[in-house]
N, C-alpha and C positions, 0 to 999 in steps of 0.2 A: 504494500500500499504506499503510495507516494504521499509527500506532504501536500501536494496539489489536491489529492483525493480527500484528505482530512479537511483541508480548507473548504472544499466544495461541501462536504457534509455539514460543517459548522454553519456556513452562510446560507445554504439552500434549505436546511432543515432545522437546525437548532435555533438559530435566531428568529426565523419566522414563527416557530412554535411558541417561543417566549413572547413575541410580539402579539400573537393571537391572545395570549392571557391578559395582556394589557388592554387590548381592544374590548375584551369581554369583562374587564374589571374583575377578574377572578384570580385567586391565588393559584399557584401551581406547585406540584411536588417536584422540586429541582433534583432530588435523588432519582426519582423515576425517569425523569427526562435525560439525565446524564447516563443512567444505565442503558437507556435506549440507544443513545449516541454511541457509546462504547461497544454495545452489542453489534449494531450495524457495522461499525468500523472493523471490529475484529473478525466478524463473519466474512467480510469482504476480503480481508487479508488471508484468512485461513482457507476458505472454501471458494472465493471468487464469486460469492453469492450474496445478494443484497436482501436481507429478511424484511426491510422496510419497517422496522419498529418505530422509528422516529418520523412519523408522518402526522399531518393535521388530524386532530381528533384522538391521536395516540391509540392506534388499534391494538387489540389483543393478538399476540402472535403465539400460536400453540407450542412451537418449538422453543421460543424464548421462555415461556412459562414453565414448560417441562424442565428445561435447563436450570432455571432458577429454583424450582422445587427440589430438584435432585441435590443441588448443593446445600439447600437448607436442611433436608432430611439427613444427608450424609453426616453432618457434624454431630447428630445425636448419637452415632455409633461411638464417638469418643467419650461420651458421658454415660452411656448405657452399658452395664456389664455384658461382656461378650456372649455369654450363654443365653442371655435374654434376647438380644437382637437376632441371634442365630436361630432360636426357636421361632421368633416372629417371621423370620425369612422363610424357614421351612414350611410354616403354616400359611404363609402369604397373607399376613394380617397387619393392620396398623400401619405405622410409618414404613415398614419394610415393603408393604404392598404399594404404597405410594411411590417409594424409590424405584422399585421394579418397573412400574408402569411408566415413570418419568424417563428412566434410562432407556426403555424400549422405544419411546417416542423420539428421543435424541438420537439414538442409533439408527432408527429408520430414516430420519431426515438426512443424516450424514451418508448413510448407504445410498439413498436416492441420489444425492449430489455426486457421489463417486461414479455411480453407473452413468449418470447423465454426462459427467465430465469425460469419461472414456469415450463416449460416442462423439462428443464435441471435438476431442483431440484427434480422433480418426478423421473427421471432416476437415479439421485445420490442416492436417498434414497434406491434404490434397489441394490446399490453397496456398500458393507461394506468397501471396500478398497479405495473408492473414497475420495480424500483429501477435507476437508471442504472449502468452499469458504469464503472469508473474505471481499469482497467488500461491500460498504454501502447498496446497493440495497438488496443483500442477507440477510444482518443482519436485515434490517427492514422487510423483508418478513417472517422471523422467529420470529418476535415479535408480540405482541397483543396490541390492544388499551385498553383504560380504561374499556371497556365493555368485554374484553376478546376475542374480535373478530379480525381476520386478518386485517391489514390496507388495505384500498381501493386502487385500482390501481392509482387513481388520486392523492392520497396522496404520494404514492411511487414515482410517476413521478415527482411531485413538489419538494419533499425533494432532489431528486437527481439532478434535474435541478438547484435548488438553490445552492446546494453544488458546482456545476460546476461554476456557476455565481460568487460564493465567492472565489473559489480557482484558476480559470483560469487566470484572468487578473491581479489580485493584484501582485502576485509574478513576473510575466514577466515584467510588467510596472515598478515595483521597480528596477528590474535588469537593465532595459533599461536606467533608470535615473542614475544608479550607475556606475561610470566610472573606478575607480583604485582599483583593487582587488589583491588577492594574490595566495596562493598555492593549489595544489590538496591534498585532505585530505582522511583520513580513516574516517568511521562514528564517532569514538571517538574523533578524532582530530577536526572534524567539530564543536562539542559541545564546544570545548575549544577555538575557535577562537573568542577571546574577541574583538580585535580591528576590525575585519571584521564585526562583528555584530553591533558594534558601528557605523561603517561607513555606513552600510546598513540603520540603524535607522536614521542617519543624513540625508541620501538621502530621506527617507520617510518623514522626517520632512519638508524638503524643497519642495519635490514633492510627496505628498501622492497619492497612487494609486487611492483612492476615494476622490476627492477634496472637495466635498460637500455632506452632508447627512442630513436627517431629521427624526424626530419622530413625531408621532401623539399622542396627549393627550387623554387618555381613560376616564379620569373623571376630573372635575375641580380641580385645584391644585394651589399652590403658590410656586414660585421659591424662593431660598435662599435670593435673594435681594429684595424680596417683590412683584415681578412681578406676576400678576394674569393671569393664563392661563386657558381658558375655554375648556371643552370637545370638542374633534374633531379638536382642533387647531393644526396646523402643525408648529412645531418648527424647523427651519433650522439652521444648524451650518456649517461654512466654515472651514473645517479641514486645507485647504491650507493657509487660512489667520491666523488661530491659530498658525501654525508652524512659522509664520513670524512676530509675535507680539513682538515688542521691550520690552514691559512691562514683557513679559514672558522669553525671551531668550536673552536680552541684546542688546547693540547697534550693535553688530556683527551678528545679527539675520539672515542676508541674506548670511552669509558666511558658507561654507561647513567645519565644524570642528568636526570630529568624537570624538575628546577629550571631547566634552560636555557630552557624555554618558559613560565615563570612570572615575573610582575612583580607584587609586592605581593600574592602568593598568587592572582593571577588569570592565566588562560591568555592568552598573547600569541602570535598567529600570526607566523611568520617569513616573510620575503620569499621568494616562489616562486623566485627566483634562487639562494636559498641552500637552502630546503627544497623540493625539486622533486617530492615524492612524489605531489602532485595537479596537477602542471603549474601553469599560471598565466596571468594576463590573459585574452586571448580563448579560450584553450584550457584554462581552469581546469575541473576535473572537475566536471560538473554534479551528480554524486552525492556530493560531499564532505561535506555536512552530514548527509546520510542515512547515509553510511558511518561517520562518528564516532558517530551516534546508535546504529546497529546494533551497532558494536563495544563502545560503553560499556555498553549495556543488557545484551548477551550476557555480556560479561566480568563485570560486576557481579553478575549473577544467578548464574553458576556459582560464583563465590568466596563469595557469601553463603551458599549451601547446602552447598558442599563445599570441603574442603581438597585441593589438587591437587599431586601430586608426580610428577615425571618419573621413570620407572623407572630403577633403578640400572643403570649400564653401557649405557643406551640411547644409541646413536650418533646425535647431531643434527648432520646435515650437509645442505647445500643441493644441490639438483639442477638441472641445466640445463633451463630451461623458461621460458615467457614471464613466469610469475610465480614468485616465490622459494619454491617448495614445499620441505619437508623431505624428503629422499630416501627416508628409512625411516619417515615418519610421525612422530607425536609420542605415543609410548606412555606413558601416565600411569596412576597408581593413585589412586583417589579415596576419600575418607573423608568420610562424612556429618558435618557439624558437629552437635554436640549442642545441646540447648536452652540450656544454661548459657553456651555460647559466644555464641549469638545474643543472649541477654539481656544479656551483658556488652557486646556491640557497642552495643546501644541505650543502656545506661548511659553508656558512653564518649561516644556521639554527643551525649547530652543534657547 
């Protein structure tokens, strides 16, 4: 997905949907809108398919709903004794039934896309003037595995679904947690927005999109502090808690201070052992740079055109999920910035 495609999504879909809420004098759930934006964006990157979630009237998309429900139900396995959810799965009852049905719908969507793409690629091969596709699914279809064979459909399905899982919620949840943003940019300007990136990083420190993660030990090992971990042991780490540890961030660790990530007014990345929102080393998030670009461009575009105010008495609390959703969404009131405000911005900038 090119930066031009993201720009097109923001300007042709996001901003008009926000403007529609102003014209109707109605509040809008900004969390829902941002989830729709990132879902359309990541599906186009992964599958080369536009699900059209972010459209006027905000239509319900079965695939998107099934995907969201699957992620919500999955987290219950972390807090439910294993034998209980396994019994529920075998009896096909409760949340395990919901999970099974949701996964079935997601897989069916992905399999249909794969089947259709194979036919499209066969036709593309006969047309010398056809522009090459660049979505993730097509890229992997053109690659071979270690044995020189094409990847199986199941692998293609799983890699694309995992890519959507990694890229859909994280950016939108971070944007929802992030309150005070700045200007509309060009692609080059986005990369130079040091303070905005620092502010987004600070929001992720306090409210990481994925609050809890775990790894499984593949063989017996010893941690640096001498702790022995046996094979198949699950090691959990709370990214939410790490971001609020006084020993790491100081006595003001609960305060929102973007300046933590700045040195001489330039953004400075923190150690992944301290700022774990994107993992680190061999497991560093592959989409980190794209996530920052998407968040910065989207945030700057919204704040350039609109003043955003959370509705009075709206309850902002988090809910139990793989990603840190707001339980009741983020209901906001928007007000279009007038021409004088925008001109004053440019005078200040110059």
